[in-house]
N, C-alpha and C positions, 0 to 999 in steps of 0.2 A: 402500529409500533412502527416506527420508523426502521428498523432491522431485521426485518423478515428475511428468510431466507429465500433469496430470489436466483438460487444458484441455477435453479431449471430453468428460469426466463434468458431469451437473447440478450444480449446487450445491445440497447439503441444507442448507436453513437450519435446523434441529434440530442440525447435527453430525454431518459427514461423518468416515465409517472411516479417509480419508485424513490425512496430519499433513503438515506444514511445518516448516521452521524453529522457528519460534514455542514448537513442541511442547518445546523443549529450551532456549528462553530465556523463563523465566515476569516478568522482571523487563521484557524488551523486550516483550513479549505486551502486559502492562499498559501499556507505554508506548503502543503502536500504538492499543488500544483508546481509551485518552484521548486522543489526537489524532484519531482517526475520531469520537468522540464530541463534540470539540470542532467539529470542519467541520460535522456535523449538526445542530448548537446554531447555530452561525453561517448555514447554512447556510438554516435554519427564519427567522431573523431577517432574512434579504435577502428573503426570500419576502411578510414581514409588510411592510418597509419598501415594498416594490414595491406592493403594495394601498394601504399609508396613503400611497401617492404622495410619499415623502420623497425630498431632496435627492438629486440623481444621485450630486456628488462622494461623500456619506454612503454611498450604496448601494457605490461602486466601492472605498471604502474597507474596506467588508467583506468585497467579494469578493476584495480582494486577500489580506485577513486568509486566506480559505479556502483561495487558492492557495499560500500559504505555508505553511498548515498540511499539506496536501497533499504539497506539497516535502517538508516535513519526515519524513512518513510514510512516503514515497517512498525517500527516504534511509535510513530504519533499515529498512525490510522489504529493501533492495538489502546493506547491509553485512549483514544478518542472515542470508539466502541466502548471500552469497559465504563469512560465517565457517563455516555448517553444511552446505548442500547441494551448494555447489562445492567446499570441502575434502573433504566424504566422497567426491563424484564423482573427486576428481582418487587419493583414494587407491584409487578403485578402480579406476583406469584408463579413466574413463567424463567426465575431465572436460574434454575438447574441445565436447561436447555440450553443458553446464551452461554451458560459457562463451559459447558461439553463443546458446544459450537468451537468456541475462542481456543479453549483447551487443544480439541483437532488440529487446527491450522496451523496452531505455536508449534505442533510438532513438525510442520513443514519449514516452518521458517527457520528452525533450530538445525536443520539438516540442511541448510541451502548453504 
């Protein structure tokens, strides 16, 4: 199953052998990468703005843009996880575990 619980495994920066739902959704993977790259760019911009002692409101607007981009990324990944991992788990009779796993992570996303 592509979305096993790998939370205990170290993250391999060069490419872990474990695969997730984006393995099956190349267009969504491309969109996710574009979104995270946007977040990284905005974050670097925020850092520079702070270093330059820019106006607080301008910095807060950039922070809002990053939060919005991260929220959109989280929504994309949630949808993809349900389309691939949860659906597959339900077919295999293991849906309850995946649903509980998703419900747990959604609690943290809502509070962010």
